[in-house]
C-alpha positions as CSV (number, residue, x, y, z in Angstrom):
1,Q,-31.5,-17.4,-50.2
2,V,-28.9,-15.8,-51.6
3,Q,-30.2,-13.4,-55.1
4,L,-28.1,-11.3,-58.0
5,V,-30.0,-8.8,-59.9
6,E,-28.2,-7.6,-62.7
7,S,-29.3,-4.2,-64.7
8,G,-27.6,-1.8,-67.0
9,G,-28.1,-3.8,-70.1
10,G,-28.9,-1.9,-73.1
11,L,-28.4,-1.0,-77.0
12,V,-25.2,0.7,-77.8
13,Q,-23.1,1.5,-80.6
14,A,-19.4,0.2,-82.0
15,G,-16.6,1.3,-79.9
16,G,-19.8,3.1,-76.9
17,S,-20.3,2.2,-73.7
18,L,-22.6,0.9,-70.5
19,R,-21.8,-0.5,-67.7
20,L,-23.0,-3.4,-65.9
21,S,-24.5,-3.9,-62.1
22,C,-25.4,-6.3,-60.5
23,A,-26.8,-6.4,-57.5
24,A,-26.5,-9.4,-54.5
25,S,-28.9,-10.5,-51.0
26,G,-28.2,-13.6,-48.8
27,S,-24.9,-14.3,-47.9
28,I,-22.0,-13.2,-47.2
29,F,-20.6,-10.5,-50.0
30,S,-17.5,-8.9,-49.1
31,I,-16.0,-12.7,-49.3
32,K,-17.0,-14.1,-52.3
33,V,-15.9,-14.2,-55.7
34,M,-17.8,-12.4,-58.4
35,G,-17.8,-12.9,-61.6
36,W,-19.5,-12.2,-65.1
37,Y,-20.3,-14.5,-68.0
38,R,-22.0,-14.0,-71.1
39,Q,-24.0,-16.0,-74.3
40,A,-24.2,-15.2,-77.3
41,P,-27.2,-16.7,-79.6
42,G,-26.0,-19.8,-80.3
43,K,-23.4,-19.7,-78.8
44,E,-22.2,-21.4,-75.0
45,R,-21.3,-19.3,-71.6
46,E,-18.4,-18.2,-71.8
47,F,-16.2,-16.5,-68.9
48,V,-16.3,-12.2,-68.9
49,A,-14.8,-11.0,-65.8
50,R,-13.9,-12.0,-62.0
51,I,-12.9,-10.3,-58.6
52,T,-12.3,-12.2,-55.8
53,G,-12.9,-10.8,-51.9
54,G,-10.0,-9.0,-51.6
55,G,-10.2,-7.8,-55.5
56,G,-8.1,-8.8,-57.3
57,T,-9.2,-9.4,-60.6
58,N,-8.8,-11.7,-63.8
59,Y,-10.8,-11.7,-67.7
60,A,-11.2,-13.2,-70.4
61,D,-8.8,-12.0,-73.3
62,S,-11.3,-11.7,-75.6
63,V,-12.1,-8.3,-73.6
64,K,-8.9,-7.7,-71.4
65,G,-8.2,-4.1,-71.9
66,R,-11.7,-2.9,-72.8
67,F,-13.6,-4.5,-69.3
68,T,-13.4,-4.0,-65.6
69,I,-14.5,-5.5,-63.2
70,S,-15.9,-3.6,-59.4
71,R,-17.0,-4.0,-56.9
72,D,-18.5,-2.3,-53.4
73,N,-19.0,-4.4,-50.6
74,A,-20.7,-1.7,-48.4
75,K,-23.4,-2.3,-51.5
76,N,-22.9,-5.2,-51.7
77,T,-22.5,-5.5,-55.4
78,V,-20.3,-6.4,-58.4
79,Y,-20.1,-3.9,-61.6
80,L,-18.8,-4.3,-65.4
81,Q,-17.4,-1.0,-67.0
82,M,-17.9,-1.6,-70.8
83,N,-16.3,0.5,-72.8
84,S,-15.4,0.5,-76.7
85,L,-17.6,-2.5,-76.8
86,K,-18.2,-4.4,-80.3
87,P,-20.5,-5.9,-81.8
88,E,-18.7,-9.4,-80.9
89,D,-20.0,-8.1,-76.8
90,T,-22.9,-8.6,-78.2
91,A,-25.3,-11.0,-75.3
92,V,-27.0,-12.0,-72.5
93,Y,-24.8,-11.2,-69.4
94,Y,-25.2,-13.0,-66.3
95,C,-23.7,-11.8,-62.7
96,N,-22.3,-14.8,-60.1
97,Q,-21.4,-15.9,-57.3
98,A,-18.6,-18.3,-56.7
99,L,-19.4,-20.2,-59.3
100,T,-23.2,-20.8,-58.1
101,Y,-25.5,-18.5,-57.7
102,W,-27.3,-16.6,-61.2
103,G,-28.4,-13.5,-61.9
104,Q,-30.8,-13.5,-64.7
105,G,-29.2,-12.3,-66.9
106,T,-29.4,-8.9,-69.2
107,Q,-28.4,-8.2,-71.9
108,V,-26.5,-6.3,-74.3
109,T,-26.7,-5.3,-77.6
110,V,-24.1,-3.2,-79.9
111,S,-25.3,-2.5,-83.4
112,S,-21.8,-1.6,-86.4
C-alpha cells in the first residue's frame, strides 16, 4: 500500500518562501516519477512540477524560475521549494506518485 504524506504548508506573505515535503512509503521510491499538483478553490487540480527517478524535472509555466522540485531517494522524500510566492499560488498542494497515488494535501496560503 503506497502512502504519501505531505507537510510544510502554511500562511506566508507575497514574496516569501515555503518548502513542501512529501514522504512516501510502500513502493520502490527511487524509480518512481513524483509530482506536485495544486487545486485552488473553485478550480480544477493542475500540474505544478514533476521529477523522474533519474532527476529530470518539468515545471508548469506559471511556476518556472520560482519553484524547484527535488528528491532524496535515501529518505523516500520529494520536496517543492517555493520562492517569490504570489497570492495566485494559494491552493491545496498534493503530492503524486506515478500518476496513480495521491497524498492528502497541504494548504498553502499567500497573502498580499
